[in-house]
C-alpha positions as CSV (number, residue, x, y, z in Angstrom):
1,M,-41.5,-59.0,-53.9
2,R,-41.5,-60.4,-50.5
3,A,-41.4,-57.8,-47.8
4,I,-38.2,-57.9,-45.4
5,W,-39.7,-56.4,-42.2
6,T,-44.2,-55.5,-41.3
7,G,-44.7,-53.7,-38.6
8,A,-45.9,-49.4,-38.3
9,I,-44.8,-46.2,-38.4
10,T,-46.5,-44.5,-34.8
11,F,-46.5,-40.5,-33.9
12,G,-48.3,-39.2,-31.2
13,L,-51.6,-41.7,-31.0
14,V,-51.2,-42.2,-34.7
15,N,-50.7,-45.9,-35.9
16,V,-49.5,-46.3,-39.6
17,P,-49.6,-50.1,-40.6
18,V,-46.8,-51.0,-43.1
19,K,-44.6,-53.4,-45.1
20,L,-40.7,-52.3,-46.0
21,Y,-39.3,-53.3,-49.3
22,S,-35.8,-52.6,-50.1
23,A,-35.7,-49.8,-52.9
24,T,-32.6,-50.6,-54.5
25,E,-31.0,-53.9,-56.2
26,D,-27.4,-54.9,-57.3
27,H,-26.7,-54.9,-61.0
28,D,-22.9,-55.7,-61.0
29,V,-21.7,-58.7,-63.2
30,E,-21.4,-61.5,-60.8
31,L,-18.0,-62.8,-60.5
32,H,-16.8,-65.6,-58.5
33,Q,-12.7,-67.0,-57.1
34,V,-12.0,-69.7,-59.3
35,H,-8.7,-71.7,-59.1
36,D,-6.1,-70.4,-61.7
37,K,-5.2,-73.4,-62.7
38,D,-8.1,-75.8,-63.6
39,G,-11.1,-73.1,-62.9
40,G,-12.4,-75.0,-60.1
41,R,-14.7,-73.0,-57.9
42,I,-13.0,-71.5,-54.6
43,R,-15.2,-72.9,-51.2
44,Y,-14.7,-71.3,-47.7
45,E,-15.3,-73.7,-44.7
46,R,-16.4,-73.1,-41.2
47,R,-13.8,-75.3,-39.7
48,C,-13.6,-74.8,-35.4
49,D,-10.0,-73.6,-34.3
50,V,-10.1,-75.7,-31.8
51,C,-10.9,-79.3,-33.7
52,G,-10.2,-78.2,-36.5
53,K,-13.8,-79.6,-37.6
54,V,-15.9,-78.1,-39.9
55,V,-18.7,-77.0,-38.5
56,A,-22.2,-76.8,-40.0
57,Y,-24.3,-73.5,-40.0
58,E,-26.8,-74.8,-37.2
59,D,-24.0,-75.7,-34.6
60,I,-22.8,-72.0,-34.5
61,D,-23.2,-69.5,-31.8
62,R,-22.2,-65.6,-32.0
63,A,-19.2,-64.7,-29.6
64,F,-18.0,-61.3,-28.2
65,V,-14.2,-61.5,-28.2
66,E,-11.8,-59.3,-26.3
67,G,-8.5,-60.1,-25.5
68,D,-8.3,-63.6,-23.7
69,E,-11.8,-63.6,-22.5
70,T,-15.1,-65.1,-24.9
71,V,-18.7,-64.3,-24.3
72,V,-20.7,-66.6,-26.1
73,L,-24.9,-65.9,-27.3
74,T,-26.7,-68.4,-28.0
75,D,-29.2,-67.3,-31.0
76,E,-32.2,-67.6,-28.0
77,E,-30.1,-65.2,-25.9
78,I,-30.0,-62.6,-28.7
79,K,-33.6,-62.7,-29.4
80,S,-34.5,-62.3,-25.5
81,I,-33.1,-58.3,-26.3
82,P,-36.7,-56.3,-26.0
83,Q,-35.8,-54.3,-28.8
84,E,-35.4,-57.4,-31.1
85,H,-39.4,-57.7,-30.8
86,D,-40.3,-54.3,-31.2
87,R,-42.0,-53.4,-34.3
88,D,-42.4,-49.9,-34.2
89,I,-41.3,-47.5,-36.6
90,S,-41.4,-44.4,-33.7
91,V,-41.3,-41.1,-35.1
92,V,-38.8,-38.7,-32.5
93,E,-38.7,-35.9,-34.1
94,F,-39.9,-33.9,-37.5
95,V,-37.1,-31.8,-38.9
96,P,-36.4,-29.4,-41.8
97,S,-35.5,-31.4,-45.2
98,E,-32.1,-29.5,-45.5
99,Q,-30.5,-30.7,-42.1
100,V,-30.3,-33.9,-43.0
101,D,-26.8,-34.5,-44.0
102,P,-27.0,-36.8,-47.4
103,I,-23.5,-38.0,-45.9
104,M,-25.3,-40.0,-43.2
105,F,-27.7,-42.2,-46.0
106,E,-27.1,-45.6,-45.6
107,R,-30.3,-48.0,-47.7
108,S,-33.2,-46.6,-49.0
109,Y,-36.2,-48.7,-48.7
110,Y,-40.2,-48.4,-49.9
111,L,-42.9,-48.5,-47.3
112,Q,-45.9,-50.0,-48.2
113,P,-49.5,-49.0,-46.3
114,T,-51.3,-52.7,-45.0
115,G,-54.4,-52.7,-43.7
116,K,-57.8,-52.0,-44.3
117,S,-57.1,-48.7,-44.8
118,S,-54.3,-46.3,-46.5
119,K,-56.0,-42.8,-44.8
120,A,-53.3,-42.9,-41.9
121,Y,-50.4,-43.2,-44.4
122,V,-51.6,-40.7,-47.3
123,L,-52.1,-38.4,-44.4
124,L,-48.4,-38.8,-43.0
125,R,-47.0,-38.6,-46.7
126,R,-49.0,-35.3,-47.3
127,T,-48.3,-34.2,-44.3
128,L,-44.3,-34.6,-44.7
129,E,-44.8,-33.0,-48.3
130,G,-46.6,-30.0,-47.2
131,T,-44.9,-29.1,-44.0
132,D,-41.5,-29.7,-46.0
133,R,-40.3,-31.6,-43.3
134,T,-38.5,-35.0,-42.4
135,A,-39.1,-37.7,-40.1
136,I,-36.5,-38.8,-37.9
137,V,-37.0,-41.9,-37.2
138,Q,-35.8,-45.6,-34.5
139,F,-36.9,-49.0,-35.3
140,A,-35.0,-52.5,-34.6
141,L,-34.3,-54.1,-37.9
142,R,-31.8,-57.3,-38.1
143,Q,-30.7,-57.0,-34.4
144,K,-29.6,-53.8,-34.6
145,T,-31.4,-50.1,-33.7
146,R,-31.9,-48.0,-36.8
147,L,-31.5,-44.9,-36.8
148,A,-34.0,-43.2,-40.3
149,A,-34.9,-40.6,-42.3
150,L,-38.6,-40.8,-43.5
151,R,-39.6,-39.0,-46.3
152,V,-41.8,-38.8,-49.7
153,R,-40.9,-40.1,-52.8
154,G,-43.6,-39.6,-55.3
155,D,-46.3,-41.3,-53.9
156,V,-45.4,-43.3,-51.6
157,L,-43.3,-42.8,-47.9
158,V,-39.5,-44.1,-48.1
159,L,-37.7,-44.3,-45.3
160,Q,-33.8,-43.9,-45.9
161,T,-31.4,-45.4,-42.6
162,L,-29.1,-43.4,-41.6
163,L,-25.5,-43.8,-40.2
164,W,-24.9,-42.9,-36.3
165,P,-22.7,-39.8,-35.9
166,D,-20.4,-41.7,-34.7
167,E,-19.6,-43.9,-37.8
168,V,-19.3,-40.0,-39.9
169,R,-15.6,-39.2,-39.8
170,E,-14.5,-35.8,-39.7
171,S,-13.5,-34.3,-42.7
172,D,-10.2,-32.6,-41.1
173,F,-7.4,-33.8,-42.3
174,A,-9.3,-33.4,-46.1
175,E,-9.1,-29.7,-45.9
176,P,-7.0,-28.2,-48.4
177,E,-4.4,-26.2,-47.6
178,S,-5.2,-22.1,-46.0
179,S,-2.4,-21.0,-48.5
180,A,-4.2,-21.5,-51.5
181,R,-5.7,-18.1,-52.6
182,V,-8.7,-17.8,-55.1
183,T,-8.7,-14.8,-57.3
184,A,-12.6,-13.2,-58.5
185,K,-11.7,-13.9,-62.4
186,E,-11.2,-17.2,-61.2
187,L,-14.3,-17.4,-59.4
188,E,-16.1,-15.4,-62.7
189,L,-14.5,-17.8,-64.9
190,S,-15.8,-21.2,-62.7
191,A,-19.0,-19.8,-62.3
192,A,-19.2,-19.9,-66.0
193,L,-17.9,-23.4,-66.5
194,V,-20.6,-24.3,-64.2
195,K,-23.3,-22.6,-65.8
196,S,-22.3,-23.9,-69.1
197,F,-22.6,-27.6,-68.0
198,S,-25.7,-26.6,-65.9
199,S,-28.9,-29.0,-66.5
200,D,-32.0,-31.0,-64.9
201,F,-30.9,-34.2,-63.3
202,K,-31.6,-37.0,-65.4
203,P,-30.7,-40.2,-64.0
204,G,-31.4,-42.3,-66.7
205,Q,-29.2,-40.7,-69.2
206,F,-26.6,-41.9,-67.4
207,H,-25.5,-45.8,-67.4
208,D,-22.4,-48.0,-65.7
209,E,-20.3,-48.1,-68.3
210,Y,-17.5,-50.5,-66.2
211,Q,-20.5,-53.4,-65.7
212,E,-21.6,-52.7,-69.7
213,E,-17.4,-53.4,-70.7
214,L,-17.3,-56.0,-68.0
215,R,-19.9,-57.7,-69.4
216,K,-18.9,-57.2,-73.3
217,L,-15.9,-59.1,-72.1
218,V,-17.1,-62.0,-70.5
219,D,-19.7,-62.1,-73.7
220,A,-16.2,-61.8,-76.3
221,K,-14.5,-64.7,-73.5
222,L,-17.5,-67.0,-73.8
223,E,-17.2,-66.5,-77.9
224,Q,-13.6,-66.5,-78.6
225,G,-12.2,-68.7,-75.6
226,D,-8.6,-67.7,-74.6
227,A,-7.6,-66.8,-78.0
228,L,-9.5,-63.3,-77.0
229,D,-7.7,-60.6,-77.9
230,T,-8.8,-57.8,-75.6
231,T,-7.3,-54.9,-77.9
232,A,-9.6,-56.1,-80.9
233,T,-12.7,-56.0,-78.5
234,F,-11.6,-52.8,-76.4
235,G,-9.1,-51.1,-79.0
236,E,-5.7,-49.4,-77.8
237,Q,-5.9,-48.4,-74.1
238,D,-3.4,-45.4,-73.1
239,E,-1.8,-46.3,-70.0
240,S,0.4,-43.9,-69.6
241,G,-1.1,-41.6,-66.9
242,D,0.0,-38.4,-67.3
243,A,-2.3,-35.6,-67.5
244,E,-1.0,-32.5,-69.0
245,V,-0.3,-29.8,-66.6
246,I,-1.3,-26.4,-67.4
247,D,-2.1,-23.0,-65.9
248,L,-5.5,-22.7,-64.2
249,M,-7.1,-19.7,-65.5
250,E,-6.1,-21.3,-68.8
251,A,-7.7,-24.2,-68.2
252,L,-11.2,-22.5,-67.2
253,K,-11.0,-20.7,-70.7
254,Q,-10.4,-23.7,-72.4
255,S,-13.1,-25.5,-70.7
256,V,-15.6,-22.4,-70.7
257,A,-14.8,-22.3,-74.6
258,R,-15.0,-26.0,-75.6
259,S,-18.8,-26.3,-73.4
260,R,-19.9,-23.1,-75.0
261,A,-19.3,-24.3,-78.4
262,A,-20.1,-28.0,-78.0
263,K,-23.4,-26.4,-76.8
264,S,-24.1,-24.2,-79.7
265,G,-23.3,-27.4,-82.0
266,G,-19.5,-26.6,-82.7
267,T,-19.6,-23.2,-83.6
268,K,-17.1,-20.8,-82.8
269,A,-16.4,-20.1,-79.2
270,S,-13.9,-17.5,-78.6
271,G,-12.6,-14.7,-81.7
272,T,-9.5,-12.5,-80.2
273,T,-8.8,-11.8,-76.6
274,K,-7.3,-8.5,-74.6
275,K,-4.3,-9.5,-72.4
276,G,-2.2,-7.3,-70.2
277,G,-4.0,-4.1,-72.2
278,K,-3.0,-5.1,-76.0
279,K,-4.8,-6.9,-78.1
280,A,-3.5,-10.2,-78.1
281,A,-3.4,-11.9,-81.9
282,A,-6.3,-14.0,-83.2
283,K,-5.3,-17.6,-82.5
284,K,-6.6,-20.6,-84.5
285,P,-8.4,-22.7,-82.5
286,A,-6.5,-25.2,-81.0
287,P,-7.6,-28.9,-82.2
288,K,-9.6,-30.4,-80.0
289,K,-7.9,-33.1,-78.2
290,A,-9.6,-37.0,-78.6
291,A,-10.4,-37.7,-74.9
292,G,-7.5,-39.7,-72.9
293,K,-8.5,-43.0,-72.4
294,K,-7.0,-43.6,-69.4
295,A,-7.3,-47.7,-68.0
296,G,-10.0,-47.6,-65.4
């Protein structure tokens, strides 16, 4: 794997030489745009609005445009910015880890120690572990000043770039209506539902179902061509989009019962219940509905 950046973490007089590697990769099935008539690939040209000619990449500069004003910046001028040549990941402060809001996380990178000794790297890693702190750092990458969080993952230091504060929108518009009232019983049932679904997070048990089905579609198309029957490939799809509207309290009760039954291997989840001070007649368990298949 090729490093995308080489430099050093600096805090105080301590210098930790490192290389930066991307920690994630895209697993999506790549789709291209093609002409629906003949399947030809759609290509995009860099065409000049003034002379109408197609321009080679090496002949392209960048510019700031505002109204009628255009300020052209050459590569040499951009490279002259001092920050562009800074090879330090400078620690600004060490903060309690819980104070870093995950909404600010952008991309993740692994940091590999370089140089003759990895002692300074190990020292920083163990210090972050022992103090339960996250280092807030600044550095330059790809012609941008980056704000980032430096933390520990296993035996490796991880750098997670952060959005700048003005890049995170306020959430006022998404707040629920103040008139919504939640009863103590609803909270109790909701907590019981959370408990029944509680588990340790194991990322390996999850998979990208859409990409798997897309791959299945591509393979079927390769095998069957235009004679492909998507119903035979995926089965009948419920495209009604209509969700059954039921009482919230009843939905909570049924959800808790089903979750408990599933965990106990399908044993009876409930017997008789009392409602309004009277014992309600025992009901036969409602037949389990097949999970509604909605178009993705």
